FIGUNU-485775 format. One record per residue (C-alpha): x, y, z; residue in one letter. Coordinates in pm, whole numbers, plus 50000, padded with zeros to 5 digits. Layout:
FIGUNU-485775
XYZA/...
This chain:
FIGUNU-485775
223524255818008M/225414283818010P/225394307917658V/228004297017418E/227434319217172L/226374357517077S/224604368916827L/224664404816780I/222244422316511M/221624460116468P/218234471116319F/216754500216165F/213514498715917N/214164459815882A/210564450115855G/210464441115481R/213254416215610F/213424407415942I/211134383715930A/212824360415705E/216434364115903A/215034348616203L/214044322416124M/216634315515952S/218514318216287I/215444299216433Q/215774269916249E/219504267916285Q/221064235216399T/222724248416644Y/221154265016944S/222904271317198N/222814309017083W/221144343617227E/220434373516976L/221064405417049I/218834423616876A/219694464316906I/216954490216739D/218744517516620D/215804542516621F/213324523416406S/210314540216283E/208674509616105D/207634476716246D/210834464116306S/210714463616663L/206914453716647N/207724420116471I/211274410016666L/208794411016988Q/206694388816805K/209944361116780F/210934370317144A/207674368717343A/208074329917225G/211854328117201D/213794333817569A/216724334317335R/216104367317123I/216884399917357K/215554437917233I/217604467817327I/217074506017273Q/220174519517139N/221314549517282L/222844568417040E/222504567516673K/224424545416430G/225984507216407I/228534512716591I/227194525716847P/224344493116850A/227564470216809L/229104488217149N/226154483117343L/225704451917219A/228534430717303F/228374445517629E/224824423717664H/227024395917553C/227714364117756E/228264338417551G/231814329217495Q/232434332717106Y/230284367816908I/228994364216589S/227104394516346R/223844387416186C/222334416415952D/218114422115967A/218034414215611D/220404380615557D/219594347215531I/221954322915723Y/221914283915577P/220654262615866N/224024243915945E/225804281115967R/226504280816293L/227184245616377E/229524243416130M/231244274716276M/231514272016614V/232594232916529G/235924252616339R/236434276316580I/236434250216900K/239894234416711S/241634261616614R/244564285716849A/243334317017005P/243034352616779K/241054328816525T/237994343416253V/236414319116121I/234514331915807T/232624313615457G/231674316915176M/228704345315001V/225824341114804S/224084373214665Y/220674369814586F/217474395414541S/214084396914439D/215064412314142K/218584403313944S/221794406214073V/224404427713877S/227644409713725R/229614432113968Q/228204415714259L/228764385914076R/232334395314071K/232584407114394H/231094375114578E/233394350114333A/236354365314474W/235684371014799L/234874342514823N/238294329214647E/240424351314826I/239034334315165N/238974293815048I/242504304914893C/243774316615234G/244644346015074A/243004369915278T/245734392015398W/247484403115156S/244174413514975N/243514435915314V/243434468315126Y/242504461914823R/238314460614957N/236584446115282C/237864404815281V/235044397115526I/230754403715496A/230224422615778S/227384391115889P/229844364015817N/232324355916033W/233044346516391L/235374346116726C/235794342317036S/234804366017291K/238214369217511A/240014376517144D/237074402017094M/237854421517406Q/241594417317434E/241604439817077I/238804464217292G/236084449717084A/234014476116818F/235334505417038K/237444531916826N/235784519716482L/235284538316222E/232604541315934Y/232984516315704P/232614499616051E/232884463015936N/235594471915717Y/237984487416015D/237504452716213L/239044433615931V/241774462415992F/241664457416342K/242194420716321W/244994425116020H/246904448516302K/246704421616596H/247794391616422G/244394371916374F/244634345816125D/241084338715914V/240024306215799E/236814296215561C/234954270015626I/234074266615280G/230274262115261E/228334292415219I/227814307515528S/225704341715401L/222884348415193Y/223694377615108W/220774400414978R/220734426014737E/218374455614793H/218174496914727P/217714501315078L/221144485215216R/222894509415417I/226404506315149S/223364524214895H/222234554615083L/225464564215319S/228284585215236E/230574566015513D/230444534815256Y/231204551814919Q/234914546414770Q/236094574814889K/235114566115263A/237154529415193F/239754543415041F/240344573215320S/239904547515641L/242374522615352K/245584542415402L/244394552315711K/245154519115832R/247854508315563F/249894538215732L/249284526416101E/249974493216015I/252614489915742E/256084497115802K/258374509315482F/261594531915393S/259854543015083K/256094542214934L/255294538014619Y/251834535714401L/251664521914093W/249074531013843G/247324563013617N/243334556613694G/240274564913898K/241694546414229K/245544556814190A/244454593814119K/242634591414412L/244574569514622C/247094601114542A/245184626714618S/244334611714967L/248264610215037L/249314644214941I/246414654615198E/248904634115418S/251614649415357G/253344611815334L/256254616215010N/255744591314758F/256404580914424S/255064577314126W/255554547513917M/253284538013594D/253264517713270L/256214544313122E/257144577713235S/255194607313157Q/254744642113316H/251204646313471S/249044671413348E/246794665013669E/246874693213907K/248954671214137D/251884675313940S/254114646414040I/255544625413742P/255624597813652R/258174569313642E/258474543313400D/258404510013667F/261264488913423R/263894519913567F/262574521013874T/264544501214129N/262784491314434L/264634497314721S/265114476415063N/262014483915267G/260044502214981A/256344489514977K/253934493014719L/250304499814646L/249314492414295I/245944513814198G/245204489313918I/243934454313841Y/244434445513514P/244054420913311N/246114385013366P/248764388513092A/249304421513236Q/248464416413625R/251974387713524R/254154414713346N/253594434413688I/253724408713907E/257124392113761D/258794421713765F/257694425614159L/258994392114208M/263064401914028G/262624425714239Q/261984402514573N/258994416714630K/255804394614765I/252674400014753E/250874410015133G/253584416815307K/255874441715012D/253044448814781Y/249224448914754W/246314462614476Y/243804489414577L/
């Protein structure tokens, strides 16, 4: 029987966790998969553990990366995929037993250019922080409610090891080629740019392990400035506008402004009231109440206030005939 699903797993020094991840894949109720595991020059016992699993399971294939990094690993893995569908797994996470069955079953009844995702649940050997629980709740809510793309410039809206789509659709958009770090976020922008739909199965499909050795904690490629640099670069490529407004005067807005200034793009800066900046940018802040947003104008909101203040902002924007996800986005 031809392989139907190819699972891609880059791994680096994942010896503490990889056996648990592999067992959760082997225990899936859906069995017509292959696992393409790319060793990204591990220095621990990760490779030995994988080789033991592969010796007893012909579906597991191990390939040595040719160039250090997750993006080269993803590209190399994709070249070896034989399945009709593609999904990514990470070596430190755990996958519920019915994940693959639910995702494959869902995509078979959907139109081309659909990405299937699911809900996430953080776990850790220690307690999970309140901040991560908030992120978990936000991520699950936007995907269940179909608000994925309207939130795409706020944060990465699909967890890197929590998606499945057609290999043919991935090939059509160049798969993992020309991605920048953080690569999971850039792949999401690629789907967005090419008009993919996102559908959430409404069940937990990823137990997302939090630990201090996660690459998001160790690499500058996954810190806030890297995320902002990438999101603004893709925003300017994807969205068309006659004028750009930035709203807010906090840390996010100032980081966004500095990057826009570096890009040489002209923009207007709005806040809750007019003020002359004492910052080095010297750009005056306009009082939003006296701002008339023109047709074709787009707005990036660099604050995410409490619900009452958010309603005031959104009421103002609604009065200006602006629609979230089309004319304005929260950062």
